[in-house]
FIBA-264855 format. One line per 4 residues: number of its first residue (from 1); for each residue z, x, y of N, C-alpha, C. Coordinates in nm, 4 decimals. Layout:
N
NUM	Z:X:Y:Z:X:Y:Z:X:Y; ...
END
This chain:
96
1	-7.1476:-0.0051:8.1986:-7.2699:-0.0585:8.1503:-7.3713:0.0551:8.1494; -7.4465:0.0693:8.0409:-7.5451:0.1756:8.0278:-7.6785:0.1281:8.0835; -7.7307:0.2029:8.1809:-7.8550:0.1659:8.2481:-7.9475:0.2857:8.2585; -8.0781:0.2573:8.2724:-8.1768:0.3614:8.2946:-8.1813:0.3926:8.4443
5	-8.1460:0.5154:8.4806:-8.1458:0.5569:8.6201:-8.2714:0.6394:8.6457; -8.3506:0.5973:8.7445:-8.4757:0.6643:8.7766:-8.4584:0.7753:8.8786; -8.3603:0.7613:8.9668:-8.3381:0.8623:9.0693:-8.2162:0.8295:9.1526; -8.1742:0.9247:9.2328:-8.0589:0.9054:9.3204:-8.0734:0.9953:9.4414
9	-8.0158:0.9521:9.5530:-8.0217:1.0331:9.6743:-7.8947:1.0117:9.7555; -7.8607:1.1124:9.8335:-7.7458:1.1047:9.9239:-7.7911:1.1559:10.0593; -7.7407:1.0958:10.1652:-7.7760:1.1395:10.2997:-7.6554:1.1268:10.3907; -7.6633:1.1946:10.5042:-7.5570:1.1907:10.6031:-7.6143:1.1358:10.7331
13	-7.5455:1.0378:10.7915:-7.5878:0.9792:10.9185:-7.5496:1.0737:11.0325; -7.6027:1.0464:11.1493:-7.5751:1.1316:11.2655:-7.4276:1.1326:11.3028; -7.3567:1.0236:11.2734:-7.2145:1.0184:11.3068:-7.1247:1.0782:11.1983; -7.1836:1.1332:11.0908:-7.1060:1.2009:10.9882:-7.0784:1.1190:10.8636
17	-7.1099:0.9897:10.8650:-7.0874:0.9078:10.7458:-7.1882:0.9454:10.6387; -7.1447:0.9452:10.5125:-7.2316:0.9793:10.4003:-7.2636:0.8541:10.3201; -7.3894:0.8452:10.2745:-7.4357:0.7311:10.1971:-7.5045:0.7810:10.0709; -7.4950:0.7024:9.9641:-7.5652:0.7337:9.8405:-7.6393:0.6117:9.7894
21	-7.7527:0.6354:9.7255:-7.8337:0.5297:9.6656:-7.8727:0.5718:9.5254; -7.8752:0.4759:9.4329:-7.9161:0.4992:9.2951:-8.0249:0.3984:9.2612; -8.1375:0.4459:9.2038:-8.2458:0.3584:9.1609:-8.2314:0.3321:9.0121; -8.2219:0.2034:8.9762:-8.1984:0.1619:8.8391:-8.3143:0.0750:8.7933
25	-8.3620:0.0964:8.6712:-8.4664:0.0121:8.6127:-8.4009:-0.1047:8.5405; -8.4509:-0.2256:8.5663:-8.3973:-0.3458:8.5036:-8.5107:-0.4245:8.4396; -8.4760:-0.5141:8.3505:-8.5777:-0.6007:8.2908:-8.6085:-0.7144:8.3876; -8.7330:-0.7605:8.3907:-8.7688:-0.8672:8.4848:-8.7106:-1.0010:8.4423
29	-8.6858:-1.0877:8.5408:-8.6357:-1.2217:8.5109:-8.7495:-1.3191:8.4828; -8.8699:-1.2871:8.5290:-8.9863:-1.3715:8.5083:-9.0536:-1.3324:8.3772; -9.0742:-1.4271:8.2877:-9.1353:-1.3985:8.1579:-9.2815:-1.3581:8.1702; -9.3473:-1.3926:8.2791:-9.4879:-1.3597:8.2994:-9.5075:-1.2180:8.3532
33	-9.4012:-1.1531:8.3973:-9.4092:-1.0194:8.4563:-9.3935:-0.9148:8.3476; -9.4839:-0.8175:8.3443:-9.4733:-0.7087:8.2470:-9.4263:-0.5825:8.3182; -9.3459:-0.5054:8.2513:-9.2969:-0.3813:8.3098:-9.1497:-0.3898:8.3446; -9.1085:-0.3049:8.4366:-8.9686:-0.2962:8.4758:-8.9555:-0.3227:8.6250
37	-8.8442:-0.3819:8.6639:-8.8094:-0.3973:8.8051:-8.7207:-0.2803:8.8448; -8.7294:-0.2407:8.9699:-8.6439:-0.1334:9.0213:-8.5443:-0.1942:9.1179; -8.4184:-0.1609:9.0987:-8.3095:-0.2113:9.1816:-8.2398:-0.0928:9.2471; -8.2144:-0.1027:9.3773:-8.1455:0.0042:9.4490:-7.9998:-0.0364:9.4698
41	-7.9088:0.0479:9.4213:-7.7657:0.0221:9.4338:-7.7030:0.1236:9.5281; -7.6032:0.0796:9.6048:-7.5247:0.1720:9.6861:-7.4350:0.2528:9.5924; -7.4081:0.3772:9.6310:-7.3263:0.4631:9.5453:-7.2436:0.5582:9.6299; -7.1371:0.6079:9.5694:-7.0551:0.7114:9.6303:-7.1369:0.8410:9.6305
45	-7.1528:0.9089:9.7449:-7.2331:1.0314:9.7491:-7.1810:1.1416:9.6582; -7.0519:1.1452:9.6325:-6.9963:1.2445:9.5409:-7.0393:1.2170:9.3969; -7.0568:1.0904:9.3625:-7.1058:1.0537:9.2295:-7.2518:1.0939:9.2161; -7.3308:1.0722:9.3203:-7.4733:1.1087:9.3178:-7.4890:1.2593:9.2977
49	-7.4013:1.3383:9.3565:-7.4098:1.4842:9.3441:-7.3851:1.5318:9.2015; -7.3160:1.4545:9.1192:-7.2857:1.4958:8.9825:-7.3895:1.4486:8.8816; -7.4923:1.3770:8.9249:-7.5941:1.3243:8.8330:-7.7017:1.4316:8.8124; -7.7123:1.4900:8.6901:-7.7985:1.6070:8.6710:-7.9453:1.5787:8.6388
53	-7.9759:1.4732:8.5641:-8.1091:1.4565:8.5083:-8.1668:1.3192:8.5404; -8.2952:1.3186:8.5805:-8.3665:1.1928:8.6045:-8.5033:1.2002:8.5383; -8.5545:1.0964:8.4790:-8.4849:0.9730:8.4450:-8.3908:0.9963:8.3280; -8.2886:0.9155:8.3207:-8.1909:0.9299:8.2139:-8.1071:0.8050:8.1972
57	-8.0379:0.7992:8.0854:-7.9445:0.6898:8.0605:-7.8075:0.7329:8.1108; -7.7466:0.6468:8.1902:-7.6149:0.6738:8.2469:-7.5243:0.5546:8.2202; -7.3994:0.5838:8.1913:-7.2975:0.4803:8.1806:-7.2384:0.4655:8.3206; -7.2735:0.3559:8.3890:-7.2325:0.3349:8.5277:-7.1178:0.2363:8.5360
61	-7.0208:0.2684:8.6182:-6.9152:0.1731:8.6517:-6.9508:0.1164:8.7883; -6.9712:-0.0147:8.7934:-7.0175:-0.0808:8.9148:-6.9110:-0.1776:8.9629; -6.8732:-0.1633:9.0897:-6.7779:-0.2536:9.1539:-6.8505:-0.3367:9.2577; -6.7932:-0.4513:9.2914:-6.8458:-0.5326:9.4009:-6.7657:-0.5019:9.5261
65	-6.8370:-0.4717:9.6345:-6.7721:-0.4443:9.7627:-6.8344:-0.5330:9.8686; -6.7531:-0.5700:9.9649:-6.8035:-0.6515:10.0760:-6.8562:-0.5580:10.1833; -6.9807:-0.5769:10.2167:-7.0443:-0.4968:10.3213:-7.0224:-0.5651:10.4548; -6.9731:-0.4890:10.5522:-6.9462:-0.5434:10.6841:-7.0777:-0.5861:10.7477
69	-7.0855:-0.7108:10.7870:-7.2086:-0.7644:10.8399:-7.2167:-0.7567:10.9899; -7.2233:-0.6370:11.0444:-7.2396:-0.6224:11.1891:-7.3756:-0.6794:11.2264; -7.3768:-0.7795:11.3126:-7.4967:-0.8525:11.3564:-7.5583:-0.9400:11.2485; -7.4950:-0.9513:11.1344:-7.5428:-1.0395:11.0277:-7.4238:-1.0815:10.9424
73	-7.4479:-1.1649:10.8431:-7.3392:-1.2130:10.7581:-7.2847:-1.1016:10.6688; -7.1550:-1.1122:10.6342:-7.0974:-1.0221:10.5354:-7.1585:-1.0556:10.3998; -7.1792:-0.9530:10.3168:-7.2390:-0.9763:10.1861:-7.1721:-0.8871:10.0825; -7.1640:-0.9379:9.9597:-7.1096:-0.8596:9.8491:-7.2223:-0.7750:9.7911
77	-7.1968:-0.6455:9.7769:-7.2971:-0.5518:9.7257:-7.2403:-0.4782:9.6056; -7.3281:-0.4459:9.5114:-7.2872:-0.3654:9.3972:-7.2781:-0.2199:9.4415; -7.1712:-0.1514:9.3978:-7.1433:-0.0148:9.4404:-7.1085:0.0690:9.3176; -7.1804:0.1787:9.2968:-7.1574:0.2663:9.1817:-7.0420:0.3603:9.2142
81	-6.9360:0.3549:9.1324:-6.8187:0.4390:9.1552:-6.8075:0.5538:9.0549; -6.8629:0.5378:8.9351:-6.8567:0.6415:8.8320:-6.9893:0.6420:8.7568; -7.0429:0.7614:8.7293:-7.1652:0.7750:8.6503:-7.1436:0.8838:8.5451; -7.1594:0.8453:8.4187:-7.1446:0.9416:8.3086:-7.2790:0.9535:8.2384
85	-7.3317:1.0757:8.2284:-7.4618:1.1011:8.1666:-7.4543:1.0760:8.0171; -7.5519:0.9990:7.9634:-7.5549:0.9690:7.8204:-7.6668:1.0466:7.7515; -7.7930:1.0313:7.7997:-7.9060:1.0978:7.7353:-8.0254:1.1032:7.8303; -8.1096:1.2079:7.8181:-8.2315:1.2131:7.8989:-8.3373:1.1199:7.8404
89	-8.4288:1.0723:7.9236:-8.5384:0.9879:7.8760:-8.6679:1.0646:7.8632; -8.6748:1.1826:7.9182:-8.7929:1.2677:7.9098:-8.7485:1.4054:7.8654; -8.8396:1.4830:7.8079:-8.8000:1.6193:7.7684:-8.7538:1.6996:7.8884; -8.6441:1.7705:7.8740:-8.5884:1.8506:7.9821:-8.6596:1.9862:7.9818
93	-8.7094:2.0278:8.0997:-8.7798:2.1554:8.1106:-8.6806:2.2702:8.1014; -8.7150:2.3678:8.0218:-8.6336:2.4877:8.0093:-8.6626:2.5802:8.1261; -8.5620:2.6477:8.1782:-8.5827:2.7454:8.2846:-8.6428:2.8714:8.2267; -8.7432:2.9272:8.2933:-8.8118:3.0470:8.2423:-8.7311:3.1715:8.2654
END
């Protein structure tokens, strides 16, 4: 599915586990709301490292994964497994 990606980040926890997050712009569900909603998706940190340009259009492959609910209920979360760059949304700055 092709989505507008606003940004992405990857981090490492103290115990060595790596996490990735992708910020995606979506259309609002409320007809009275103007603008875009921002949705944060979990992502593979290796996929985040290959994303070159923000904001941009990316063809994302999203899977559903069950998140272990330590101290809370288990929940299904969307997880980005593949990101293919389609086009930039802003002019790309040339290196001097």
